C-alpha positions as CSV (number, residue, x, y, z in Angstrom):
1,X,-34.9,-19.0,14.1
2,X,-38.1,-18.3,12.7
3,X,-37.6,-16.7,9.2
4,X,-39.1,-13.6,7.8
5,X,-41.0,-13.1,4.9
6,X,-38.0,-10.6,3.5
7,X,-35.3,-13.3,4.4
8,X,-37.5,-16.1,2.6
9,X,-38.5,-13.4,-0.8
10,X,-34.4,-12.7,-0.9
11,X,-34.1,-16.4,-0.9
12,X,-36.0,-17.0,-3.8
13,X,-34.6,-13.9,-5.8
14,X,-31.3,-15.8,-5.0
15,X,-32.6,-18.9,-6.4
16,X,-33.9,-17.0,-9.8
17,X,-30.5,-15.6,-10.1
18,X,-28.8,-18.3,-9.9
19,X,-31.2,-19.7,-12.5
20,X,-30.0,-17.1,-14.8
21,X,-32.3,-14.1,-14.3
22,X,-31.2,-10.9,-14.8
23,X,-33.8,-9.0,-13.1
24,X,-33.7,-11.0,-10.2
25,X,-30.0,-10.1,-10.1
26,X,-31.0,-6.5,-10.0
27,X,-33.4,-6.9,-7.4
28,X,-31.2,-8.5,-5.2
29,X,-28.7,-5.5,-5.4
30,X,-31.2,-2.7,-5.0
31,X,-32.4,-4.5,-1.9
32,X,-28.9,-4.9,-0.3
33,X,-27.5,-2.0,-1.5
34,X,-28.3,0.1,1.4
35,X,-27.0,-2.4,3.9
36,X,-23.5,-2.6,1.7
37,X,-23.1,1.5,1.5
38,X,-23.7,1.6,5.3
39,X,-21.4,-1.4,6.1
40,X,-18.7,-0.2,3.7
41,X,-18.9,3.3,5.0
42,X,-18.1,2.5,8.5
43,X,-15.5,0.1,7.4
44,X,-13.6,2.5,5.0
45,X,-15.1,6.0,5.7
46,X,-14.2,7.5,2.6
47,X,-18.1,8.3,0.4
48,X,-15.7,7.5,-3.3
49,X,-14.7,4.3,-1.8
50,X,-18.3,3.3,-0.5
51,X,-19.1,3.4,-4.5
52,X,-16.3,1.7,-5.3
53,X,-16.4,-1.3,-2.7
54,X,-20.0,-2.3,-3.6
55,X,-19.3,-2.1,-7.2
56,X,-16.8,-4.6,-6.5
57,X,-19.0,-6.7,-4.3
58,X,-21.3,-6.6,-6.7
59,X,-19.6,-7.8,-9.5
60,X,-18.1,-10.6,-7.2
61,X,-21.8,-11.7,-6.4
62,X,-21.9,-12.0,-9.8
63,X,-19.2,-14.4,-10.6
64,X,-19.7,-16.1,-7.4
65,X,-23.6,-16.3,-6.6
66,X,-23.8,-19.7,-8.7
67,X,-21.5,-21.1,-5.7
68,X,-23.5,-20.5,-2.9
69,X,-25.0,-23.5,-1.9
70,X,-27.9,-22.3,0.9
71,X,-29.6,-19.4,-0.6
72,X,-30.6,-18.8,3.4
73,X,-26.9,-17.9,3.9
74,X,-27.1,-15.2,1.0
75,X,-27.4,-12.1,3.2
76,X,-24.5,-12.9,5.6
77,X,-22.4,-14.2,2.1
78,X,-22.9,-10.6,1.0
79,X,-21.6,-9.0,4.0
80,X,-18.6,-11.1,4.1
81,X,-17.9,-10.2,0.6
82,X,-18.1,-6.5,1.3
83,X,-16.2,-6.5,4.3
84,X,-13.5,-8.4,2.1
85,X,-13.7,-6.0,-0.8
86,X,-13.4,-3.1,1.9
87,X,-10.3,-4.7,3.4
88,X,-8.7,-4.9,0.1
89,X,-9.4,-1.4,0.0
90,X,-8.3,-0.2,3.2
91,X,-4.9,-2.3,2.5
92,X,-4.6,-0.1,-0.8
93,X,-5.1,3.3,1.0
94,X,-2.7,2.3,3.5
95,X,0.2,1.3,1.2
96,X,-0.5,4.4,-1.1
97,X,-0.3,6.5,1.9
98,X,2.7,4.8,3.0
99,X,4.4,5.3,-0.1
100,X,3.5,9.0,-0.6
101,X,5.1,9.6,2.9
102,X,7.8,8.0,1.5
103,X,8.1,9.9,-1.4
104,X,6.7,13.4,-0.4
105,X,7.9,13.3,3.9
106,X,4.3,14.3,4.4
107,X,1.9,13.8,7.4
108,X,-0.5,11.0,7.8
109,X,-4.1,12.3,6.8
110,X,-6.7,13.4,8.4
111,X,-10.1,12.1,9.3
112,X,-12.3,13.1,6.7
113,X,-13.9,16.0,7.5
114,X,-17.2,14.7,6.5
115,X,-17.2,12.0,9.5
116,X,-17.2,14.8,12.3
117,X,-20.3,15.8,13.1
118,X,-20.5,19.8,13.2
119,X,-23.0,19.7,16.2
120,X,-21.6,19.8,19.6
121,X,-24.3,17.3,20.4
122,X,-22.8,14.7,18.3
123,X,-19.0,15.1,18.9
124,X,-18.8,12.1,21.1
125,X,-20.3,9.7,18.2
126,X,-17.4,11.5,15.8
127,X,-14.8,11.0,18.5
128,X,-15.8,7.2,18.4
129,X,-16.3,7.0,14.5
130,X,-13.0,8.7,14.0
131,X,-11.3,6.1,16.7
132,X,-12.8,3.4,14.8
133,X,-10.8,3.8,11.6
134,X,-7.9,3.0,13.7
135,X,-8.9,-0.4,14.3
136,X,-7.8,-3.3,12.7
137,X,-10.1,-4.1,9.8
138,X,-11.2,-7.3,11.3
139,X,-12.2,-5.3,14.3
140,X,-14.0,-2.5,12.5
141,X,-15.5,-5.2,10.5
142,X,-17.1,-6.8,13.9
143,X,-18.3,-2.9,15.5
144,X,-19.7,-1.9,12.1
145,X,-22.3,-5.3,11.8
146,X,-22.7,-4.8,15.9
147,X,-23.3,-1.1,16.2
148,X,-24.2,-0.1,12.9
149,X,-26.6,-2.6,11.8
150,X,-27.7,-4.2,14.8
151,X,-26.7,-7.8,14.2
152,X,-26.4,-10.3,16.6
153,X,-23.2,-12.2,17.6
154,X,-25.0,-15.2,15.8
155,X,-25.7,-13.6,12.4
156,X,-22.0,-11.8,12.1
157,X,-20.6,-15.0,13.1
158,X,-22.0,-17.1,10.0
159,X,-21.7,-13.9,8.2
160,X,-18.0,-13.7,8.5
161,X,-17.2,-17.2,8.3
162,X,-15.9,-17.3,12.1
163,X,-16.7,-19.0,15.7
164,X,-19.4,-16.4,18.0
165,X,-16.6,-16.9,20.6
166,X,-14.3,-15.3,18.2
167,X,-17.2,-12.9,17.0
168,X,-17.4,-12.1,21.3
169,X,-13.5,-11.6,21.4
170,X,-13.1,-9.2,18.2
171,X,-15.9,-6.9,20.2
172,X,-14.2,-7.1,23.3
173,X,-10.8,-6.5,22.3
174,X,-12.6,-3.5,19.8
175,X,-13.9,-1.9,23.0
176,X,-10.4,-1.9,24.7
177,X,-8.9,-0.4,22.0
178,X,-11.3,2.3,21.4
179,X,-11.1,3.4,25.2
180,X,-7.4,3.4,25.3
181,X,-7.6,5.6,21.7
182,X,-10.4,7.9,23.3
183,X,-8.6,8.3,26.6
184,X,-5.4,8.8,24.8
185,X,-7.0,11.7,23.0
186,X,-9.1,13.1,25.4
187,X,-5.8,14.2,27.9
């Protein structure tokens, strides 16, 4: 697969950051932060969580950048770190919600209102986004990268460290679960 100029620039920045160039690391984070934020937002659905997840991912990048042997894989590697940090956040939230419900006997939290579009023309998209938060984290990550970032199955597989067949299976399973959720909610 031919590499783009941007990809080569990223590789050079990664090599410079690995050599201890703090400005190069800052440049990497500035370039990747919008992608990290979008991915984290799709996985968590919480604006505050996006910043927390991205900060945790950035700190993890600092600590682990020296262990990356192939700078060409840095972008996918970064997305994997964001996915793991978002999954950690989701697990903590579920645990906290379960504890809160147990203690206070409360109903589960509703989908955040900022996820639901106010425009009726976007109602279906809002329902799909809301349904995505009921997917397991591994399926939600694949849906986010495939539909949200427009990445190919091969790129997602490399980024998440899974075979292409597994990514295809997860996409198929996510679609099936989303269809069932949407059908159940439209009744």
